[in-house]
VEXDREN-2710 file (C-alpha; in Angstrom, 1 decimal):
% VEXDREN-2710
k/r/px/py/pz
1/MET/-9.2/-7.6/-24.1
2/ARG/-8.0/-4.5/-22.5
3/ASN/-10.0/-3.1/-19.6
4/PHE/-9.4/0.8/-19.1
5/VAL/-11.3/3.9/-18.4
6/LYS/-10.3/7.5/-19.1
7/PHE/-11.2/10.3/-16.8
8/GLY/-9.8/13.7/-16.0
9/GLY/-8.8/16.9/-17.6
10/LEU/-9.2/16.1/-21.3
11/LEU/-12.7/14.8/-20.9
12/ALA/-13.6/17.8/-18.8
13/ALA/-12.3/20.2/-21.4
14/LEU/-14.4/18.5/-24.2
15/ILE/-17.6/18.5/-21.9
16/ALA/-17.1/22.1/-21.2
17/GLY/-16.9/22.9/-25.0
18/THR/-13.4/24.4/-24.9
19/SER/-10.8/23.5/-27.4
20/THR/-9.2/20.0/-27.4
21/ALA/-6.4/20.0/-24.9
22/VAL/-3.0/19.3/-26.3
23/ALA/-0.1/17.3/-24.8
24/GLU/1.5/20.3/-23.2
25/ASP/-1.9/21.3/-21.6
26/THR/-2.5/17.9/-19.9
27/PHE/-0.6/15.5/-17.8
28/LYS/-1.5/11.9/-18.7
29/VAL/-1.2/9.4/-15.9
30/GLY/-1.7/5.5/-16.3
31/ILE/-3.1/4.1/-13.2
32/VAL/-3.0/0.3/-12.6
33/THR/-4.8/-1.5/-9.9
34/PHE/-7.1/-4.6/-9.4
35/LEU/-10.6/-3.9/-10.9
36/SER/-11.5/-7.5/-11.1
37/GLY/-10.6/-10.8/-9.2
38/GLN/-10.1/-11.6/-5.6
39/ALA/-8.1/-8.4/-4.9
40/ALA/-10.7/-6.0/-6.3
41/GLN/-13.4/-5.7/-3.7
42/SER/-11.5/-4.8/-0.6
43/PHE/-8.4/-3.3/-2.2
44/GLY/-8.2/-2.5/-5.9
45/VAL/-11.5/-0.9/-6.5
46/PRO/-11.3/1.4/-3.3
47/ALA/-7.9/2.4/-4.5
48/ALA/-9.3/3.2/-8.0
49/ASP/-12.1/5.2/-6.3
50/GLY/-9.5/7.2/-4.4
51/ALA/-7.7/7.9/-7.7
52/ARG/-10.9/9.1/-9.4
53/LEU/-11.8/11.3/-6.4
54/LEU/-8.3/12.9/-5.9
55/VAL/-7.8/13.5/-9.8
56/LYS/-11.2/15.4/-9.8
57/LYS/-10.3/17.4/-6.7
58/LEU/-6.8/18.2/-7.9
59/ASN/-8.0/19.3/-11.3
60/ALA/-10.4/21.7/-9.5
61/GLY/-7.9/23.0/-7.1
62/GLU/-10.1/21.8/-4.2
63/VAL/-7.3/20.0/-2.2
64/PRO/-6.1/21.7/0.9
65/ALA/-2.6/23.5/0.9
66/PRO/0.0/22.9/-0.2
67/TYR/-1.9/21.0/-3.0
68/ASP/-4.4/23.7/-3.7
69/THR/-3.2/24.8/-7.1
70/PRO/-5.1/23.2/-10.0
71/GLY/-3.9/20.0/-11.6
72/MET/-0.1/19.3/-11.7
73/GLY/1.8/22.4/-12.4
74/GLY/-1.4/24.0/-13.9
75/MET/-1.8/21.0/-16.3
76/GLN/-5.1/19.2/-16.0
77/ILE/-4.6/15.5/-15.1
78/GLU/-5.9/13.0/-17.6
79/ALA/-6.0/9.4/-16.0
80/VAL/-6.1/6.1/-17.8
81/LEU/-7.3/3.3/-15.5
82/ILE/-6.0/-0.2/-16.2
83/ASP/-7.1/-3.6/-14.4
84/GLU/-4.2/-5.3/-12.8
85/ALA/-5.7/-8.7/-13.1
86/GLY/-4.1/-11.4/-15.3
87/GLY/-0.6/-11.8/-13.9
88/ALA/2.8/-10.4/-14.4
89/THR/3.1/-11.3/-18.3
90/VAL/-0.2/-9.5/-18.9
91/GLN/1.0/-6.5/-16.9
92/VAL/4.1/-6.2/-18.8
93/GLN/2.2/-6.0/-22.0
94/GLU/-0.3/-3.5/-20.5
95/TYR/2.6/-1.3/-19.3
96/ARG/4.1/-1.3/-22.8
97/ASN/0.6/-0.3/-24.1
98/LEU/0.3/2.5/-21.6
99/VAL/3.6/4.0/-22.6
100/GLN/3.8/3.2/-26.3
101/ARG/0.1/3.5/-27.4
102/GLU/-1.6/5.6/-24.8
103/LYS/1.4/7.9/-24.5
104/VAL/1.1/8.5/-20.7
105/ASP/3.5/10.7/-19.0
106/VAL/3.9/8.5/-16.0
107/VAL/2.6/5.3/-14.6
108/ILE/1.3/4.7/-11.1
109/GLY/0.4/1.2/-10.0
110/TYR/0.7/-2.3/-8.8
111/VAL/-0.5/-4.1/-5.8
112/GLY/1.1/-7.5/-6.6
113/SER/4.7/-7.9/-5.7
114/GLY/5.2/-10.1/-8.7
115/ASP/3.8/-7.4/-10.9
116/CYS/6.1/-4.9/-9.5
117/LEU/9.1/-7.1/-9.9
118/ALA/8.2/-7.7/-13.6
119/VAL/7.3/-4.1/-14.6
120/ALA/10.3/-2.3/-13.0
121/PRO/12.9/-3.5/-15.5
122/VAL/10.5/-2.6/-18.3
123/ALA/10.1/0.9/-17.0
124/GLU/13.9/1.3/-17.1
125/GLU/14.0/-0.1/-20.6
126/LEU/11.3/2.4/-21.8
127/LYS/12.7/5.3/-19.6
128/THR/9.3/6.0/-18.2
129/PHE/8.8/7.6/-14.8
130/THR/7.0/5.1/-12.7
131/ILE/5.5/5.0/-9.1
132/LEU/4.9/1.6/-7.5
133/TYR/2.2/2.8/-5.2
134/ASP/1.7/-0.4/-3.0
135/CYS/3.5/-3.7/-3.5
136/GLY/5.4/-4.6/-0.4
137/THR/8.4/-6.9/-1.2
138/PRO/11.7/-5.2/-0.2
139/ARG/13.4/-6.9/-3.1
140/ILE/12.6/-4.1/-5.6
141/PHE/15.2/-1.6/-4.4
142/GLU/17.3/-4.0/-2.2
143/ASP/18.3/-6.2/-5.1
144/ALA/18.4/-3.7/-7.9
145/ASP/19.0/0.0/-8.8
146/TYR/16.6/2.0/-10.9
147/GLN/16.6/5.5/-12.4
148/TYR/12.9/5.8/-13.3
149/VAL/11.1/3.6/-10.7
150/PHE/10.1/4.8/-7.2
151/ARG/7.8/3.4/-4.5
152/THR/5.9/5.9/-2.6
153/ALA/4.9/3.5/0.3
154/ALA/7.0/1.5/2.8
155/THR/7.8/-2.1/2.3
156/ALA/6.6/-5.2/4.2
157/THR/9.5/-5.0/6.5
158/GLN/7.8/-2.3/8.6
159/ASP/4.6/-4.3/8.7
160/ASN/6.3/-7.4/10.3
161/VAL/8.8/-5.5/12.6
162/GLY/6.1/-3.2/13.7
163/LEU/3.7/-6.1/14.4
164/VAL/6.3/-7.9/16.6
165/ARG/7.0/-4.7/18.4
166/TYR/3.2/-4.2/19.0
167/LEU/2.9/-7.8/20.3
168/LYS/5.6/-7.0/22.8
169/ALA/4.0/-3.6/23.7
170/LEU/0.8/-5.4/24.5
171/GLY/2.6/-7.9/26.6
172/VAL/1.5/-10.9/24.7
173/ASP/3.1/-14.0/25.9
174/ILE/4.6/-16.2/23.0
175/LYS/6.1/-19.5/23.3
176/THR/5.1/-20.8/19.9
177/TYR/4.0/-19.2/16.7
178/ALA/2.7/-20.1/13.2
179/GLY/2.4/-18.4/9.9
180/ILE/0.1/-18.7/6.9
181/HIS/1.1/-16.7/3.8
182/GLN/0.5/-16.7/0.1
183/ASP/3.0/-18.7/-1.9
184/TYR/4.8/-15.8/-3.7
185/ALA/7.4/-13.0/-3.1
186/TRP/5.0/-11.1/-0.8
187/GLY/4.1/-14.0/1.4
188/HIS/7.6/-15.5/1.7
189/ASP/9.3/-12.1/2.3
190/SER/6.7/-11.1/5.1
191/TRP/7.3/-14.4/6.9
192/VAL/11.1/-14.1/6.7
193/ASP/10.9/-10.7/8.2
194/PHE/8.5/-11.7/11.0
195/LYS/10.5/-14.7/11.9
196/ALA/13.6/-12.7/12.0
197/ALA/12.0/-10.0/14.1
198/MET/10.6/-12.6/16.5
199/GLY/14.2/-14.1/16.9
200/ARG/15.3/-10.7/18.1
201/ILE/12.4/-9.6/20.3
202/TYR/11.0/-13.1/21.4
203/PRO/14.2/-15.2/21.2
204/GLU/12.8/-18.1/23.1
205/ALA/9.7/-18.5/20.9
206/THR/9.6/-21.4/18.4
207/VAL/7.8/-22.0/15.0
208/ALA/4.8/-24.4/15.2
209/ALA/3.8/-24.3/11.6
210/GLU/4.8/-22.6/8.2
211/LEU/1.9/-22.7/5.7
212/PHE/2.0/-21.2/2.1
213/PRO/-1.3/-21.8/0.1
214/ALA/-1.5/-20.7/-3.3
215/PHE/-2.4/-17.0/-4.2
216/GLY/-6.2/-17.1/-4.8
217/ALA/-6.7/-20.5/-3.2
218/GLY/-10.0/-19.4/-1.6
219/GLN/-10.3/-22.5/0.5
220/TYR/-8.4/-22.9/3.7
221/GLY/-10.0/-25.9/5.5
222/THR/-6.7/-27.9/5.4
223/GLU/-4.6/-25.0/6.7
224/ILE/-7.1/-24.1/9.4
225/SER/-7.1/-27.8/10.6
226/ALA/-3.2/-27.7/10.7
227/LEU/-3.2/-24.4/12.7
228/MET/-5.7/-25.8/15.2
229/GLN/-3.8/-29.0/15.7
230/ARG/-0.5/-27.2/16.3
231/ARG/-2.1/-24.8/18.8
232/ALA/0.4/-21.9/18.5
233/ASP/0.2/-18.9/20.8
234/VAL/0.2/-16.5/17.9
235/ILE/-0.7/-17.0/14.3
236/HIS/0.8/-14.4/11.9
237/SER/-0.5/-13.9/8.5
238/SER/0.0/-11.5/5.5
239/LEU/-2.9/-12.8/3.5
240/TRP/-4.9/-10.0/1.9
241/GLY/-7.9/-9.2/-0.4
242/GLY/-10.3/-12.0/-1.0
243/ASP/-7.8/-14.5/0.3
244/LEU/-7.8/-12.8/3.7
245/GLN/-11.7/-12.5/3.8
246/SER/-12.2/-16.2/3.0
247/PHE/-9.6/-17.3/5.6
248/ILE/-11.4/-15.2/8.3
249/LEU/-14.8/-16.4/7.4
250/GLN/-13.8/-20.0/7.3
251/GLY/-11.7/-19.9/10.5
252/LEU/-14.4/-18.0/12.6
253/PRO/-16.9/-20.8/13.0
254/ARG/-14.2/-23.3/13.8
255/GLY/-13.0/-21.4/16.7
256/LEU/-9.5/-20.5/15.3
257/PHE/-9.7/-16.9/16.6
258/ARG/-10.6/-18.0/20.1
259/GLN/-7.8/-20.5/20.3
260/ALA/-4.8/-18.2/19.3
261/GLN/-3.9/-14.6/19.0
262/VAL/-4.2/-13.9/15.4
263/ALA/-2.0/-11.1/14.1
264/LEU/-2.8/-9.9/10.5
265/SER/-0.1/-7.5/9.1
266/THR/-2.3/-6.0/6.3
267/ALA/-5.9/-6.4/7.2
268/ASP/-7.4/-3.0/7.7
269/HIS/-8.8/-3.0/4.1
270/VAL/-11.2/-6.0/4.9
271/LEU/-12.8/-4.2/7.9
272/PRO/-15.3/-2.3/5.8
273/PRO/-16.6/-5.3/3.7
274/LEU/-16.6/-7.7/6.8
275/GLY/-18.0/-5.2/9.2
276/ASN/-19.3/-7.2/12.3
277/ASN/-18.2/-10.5/10.7
278/MET/-14.8/-9.6/11.8
279/PRO/-13.9/-11.5/15.0
280/GLU/-13.0/-9.9/18.2
281/GLY/-9.4/-9.7/19.6
282/VAL/-7.7/-9.9/16.2
283/ILE/-4.6/-7.7/15.7
284/ILE/-4.8/-5.5/12.6
285/GLY/-2.0/-3.8/10.7
286/ALA/-2.7/-1.2/7.9
287/ARG/0.7/-1.1/6.2
288/GLY/0.9/2.6/7.4
289/SER/-1.2/5.1/9.5
290/TYR/-4.3/4.7/7.4
291/GLY/-8.0/4.9/7.8
292/TYR/-9.0/4.0/11.4
293/MET/-5.4/4.7/12.6
294/ALA/-4.7/7.9/10.5
295/PRO/-3.2/10.9/12.3
296/GLU/-5.0/14.0/13.0
297/SER/-4.3/16.7/10.5
298/ALA/-6.2/19.1/8.3
299/LEU/-5.3/17.0/5.2
300/ASN/-6.5/13.8/6.7
301/THR/-9.7/15.4/8.0
302/TRP/-10.4/16.6/4.4
303/TRP/-9.5/13.3/2.7
304/ASP/-11.6/11.2/5.1
305/ALA/-14.6/13.6/4.7
306/ALA/-14.3/13.9/0.9
307/TYR/-14.1/10.0/0.4
308/ARG/-17.0/9.4/2.7
309/GLU/-19.1/12.0/0.9
310/ALA/-18.2/10.6/-2.6
311/TYR/-18.8/6.9/-1.6
312/GLU/-21.7/6.6/0.7
313/ASN/-20.0/6.9/3.9
314/VAL/-17.4/4.3/3.3
315/VAL/-14.3/4.6/5.5
316/PRO/-11.2/5.0/3.3
317/VAL/-8.6/2.5/4.3
318/GLN/-5.2/1.2/3.0
319/GLY/-5.9/1.3/-0.8
320/PRO/-7.3/4.9/-1.1
321/TYR/-4.7/6.2/1.3
322/ARG/-1.8/4.6/-0.7
323/MET/-3.2/5.9/-3.9
324/ALA/-3.5/9.4/-2.4
325/GLN/0.1/9.6/-1.2
326/ALA/1.3/8.5/-4.6
327/LEU/-0.7/11.2/-6.5
328/LEU/0.3/13.8/-4.0
329/GLY/3.9/12.8/-4.3
330/LEU/3.7/13.0/-8.1
331/LYS/2.2/16.4/-7.8
332/SER/5.0/17.5/-5.6
333/ALA/7.7/16.1/-7.8
334/VAL/6.1/17.6/-11.0
335/GLU/5.9/21.1/-9.5
336/LYS/9.4/20.9/-8.0
337/ALA/10.7/19.8/-11.5
338/MET/8.8/22.6/-13.3
339/LYS/10.1/25.2/-10.8
340/GLU/13.6/24.1/-11.9
341/ASN/13.1/23.8/-15.6
342/GLY/11.3/27.1/-16.3
343/GLY/7.8/25.8/-16.0
344/VAL/7.5/23.3/-18.9
345/LYS/6.1/19.8/-18.6
346/PRO/9.0/17.8/-17.0
347/SER/10.7/14.8/-18.7
348/SER/11.0/11.5/-17.0
349/GLU/14.6/12.4/-16.2
350/GLN/13.5/15.7/-14.6
351/LEU/10.8/13.9/-12.7
352/SER/13.3/11.3/-11.4
353/ALA/15.7/13.9/-10.2
354/ALA/12.9/15.8/-8.4
355/MET/11.4/12.7/-6.7
356/THR/14.8/11.3/-5.5
357/GLY/15.0/12.0/-1.8
358/LEU/11.8/14.0/-1.9
359/SER/9.4/14.3/1.3
360/TRP/5.8/15.4/1.3
361/GLU/2.8/15.5/3.6
362/SER/-0.1/12.9/2.9
363/PRO/-3.3/12.1/4.8
364/ALA/-1.3/9.4/6.5
365/GLY/1.6/11.7/7.6
366/LEU/5.0/12.4/6.3
367/ILE/6.2/10.4/3.5
368/GLU/10.0/10.3/3.0
369/MET/12.0/8.9/0.1
370/THR/15.1/8.0/2.2
371/ASN/15.8/4.4/1.2
372/GLY/16.8/2.6/-2.1
373/LYS/19.0/5.7/-3.0
374/GLY/16.2/8.0/-2.5
375/HIS/13.7/5.9/-4.5
376/GLN/12.1/4.0/-1.6
377/ALA/9.7/5.6/1.0
378/ILE/9.5/5.1/4.7
379/GLN/6.5/6.2/6.8
380/SER/4.9/5.7/10.2
381/ILE/2.6/2.7/10.9
382/GLY/-0.3/2.0/13.1
383/PHE/-1.8/-1.2/14.7
384/GLY/-5.0/-2.0/16.7
385/ARG/-7.0/-4.8/17.9
386/THR/-10.6/-5.5/17.1
387/GLN/-13.2/-5.1/19.9
388/LYS/-17.0/-4.4/20.3
389/ASP/-18.3/-1.1/21.1
390/LYS/-21.3/-0.4/23.2
391/GLU/-23.6/-1.0/20.3
392/GLY/-22.1/-4.3/19.6
393/ASN/-20.1/-3.1/16.5
394/ILE/-16.6/-4.2/15.8
395/VAL/-14.1/-1.3/16.2
396/LEU/-10.3/-1.0/16.8
397/GLY/-8.9/-0.4/20.2
398/ASP/-5.4/-0.6/21.7
399/ILE/-4.2/1.6/18.8
400/LEU/-0.4/2.3/18.8
401/HIS/1.8/3.9/16.3
402/PHE/5.5/3.4/15.5
403/ASP/7.7/6.1/13.9
404/ALA/9.1/5.4/10.5
405/ARG/12.7/5.0/11.9
406/CYS/11.5/2.5/14.5
407/VAL/10.2/0.0/11.9
408/ASN/12.3/0.7/8.8
409/PRO/16.0/0.0/8.1
410/PRO/18.4/2.8/7.7
411/ALA/19.1/3.8/4.0
412/ASP/22.4/1.8/3.8
413/GLN/21.1/-1.5/5.1
414/LYS/19.0/-4.4/3.7
415/SER/16.0/-5.2/5.7
416/ILE/16.9/-8.7/6.8
417/ASP/20.4/-7.9/7.7
418/TRP/19.1/-5.0/9.7
419/ILE/16.7/-7.1/11.6
420/GLN/19.2/-10.0/12.3
421/ALA/21.7/-7.4/13.6
422/GLY/19.2/-6.3/16.2
423/PHE/17.7/-3.1/14.5
424/PRO/20.9/-0.9/14.7
425/GLY/20.1/2.8/14.2
426/SER/16.3/2.3/15.0
427/ASN/14.6/5.1/16.9
428/CYS/11.5/3.9/18.8
429/GLU/11.1/6.9/21.2
END
């Protein structure tokens, strides 16, 4: 059974008693993220909450400049929210339903790398403008070219290159290291990039263990035992969502986090649900400059305050930030296209032309569509290490940021080739 919720301009118009909005008066957006399953609590639902909030604020014209004009090019946004659960085959069918039945103008979505890899060719087939707002595998644009598909967030390459640079900046001594990752594209790609970066920055370090539990495994007793027996100096993981929470809660009482420096490339999103159950001394990545590591700006101050006010003082982290930068990028592309086409609702072709190579400000800083022939974003990234404050609460310290061009490959290079060549063209000043 399909699981979707509609919200936005059309519903608002009906409630207000105005005439029913027609297609040219509304801009219909399909939004896909996890609403159920192990990825929902810490990532998918917060991202959906961010979408609901930002759509409401955009429609009302209540977002700070340059996004303070109502809706998208004056069109009220109508959003259709779809659950990403069910796997790639289900998501391909849901994507077709959004385009062919719901008649959405664009689709924004997908956390799972497998879902992105499956949906992207279908978007091309249906010639529908599509934004991948999160999934991390570099393969999307390094292995294929697309006209209608864009990703408004950086790939996992920056997570893992940045993490190794962060370890070096902290002066962490590493003779051996181990990895535990989910057994699909995201996990394997993350480990490949991390190992390659270690080979350049810590060339004498050796691998003690490589573990790939199934996505959604939930139980990690065997893997934790293996990691403790191998006694690596650093344990690297790209686990996320419920898998990551389970791994942390199961490893904590066994002393795993006291034995090794644990470095989690995408863990900021479990800080709010885990709270003080998060162990001290763990290195945390956010896949960007998000939440606790977001830059100071008027837009970020507004976003943080608006989200906390709407959701009982919950700190927005990776999911809401990534959704926000996708929606703000879409608004920028829509209004750029309308400026060039005489002010009418843009086609997928016109949106694609407008988004290619586009840059815009987000609460996380500047987003630049420089890679993947102008279809793949780069951005800055932050890292921190958990510690206790004076009240005994877990907070982040030792926060460092790396510029987008320090941790992302140049536009004409594949990620792994760039890393193995020694990061040519990188700028880490």
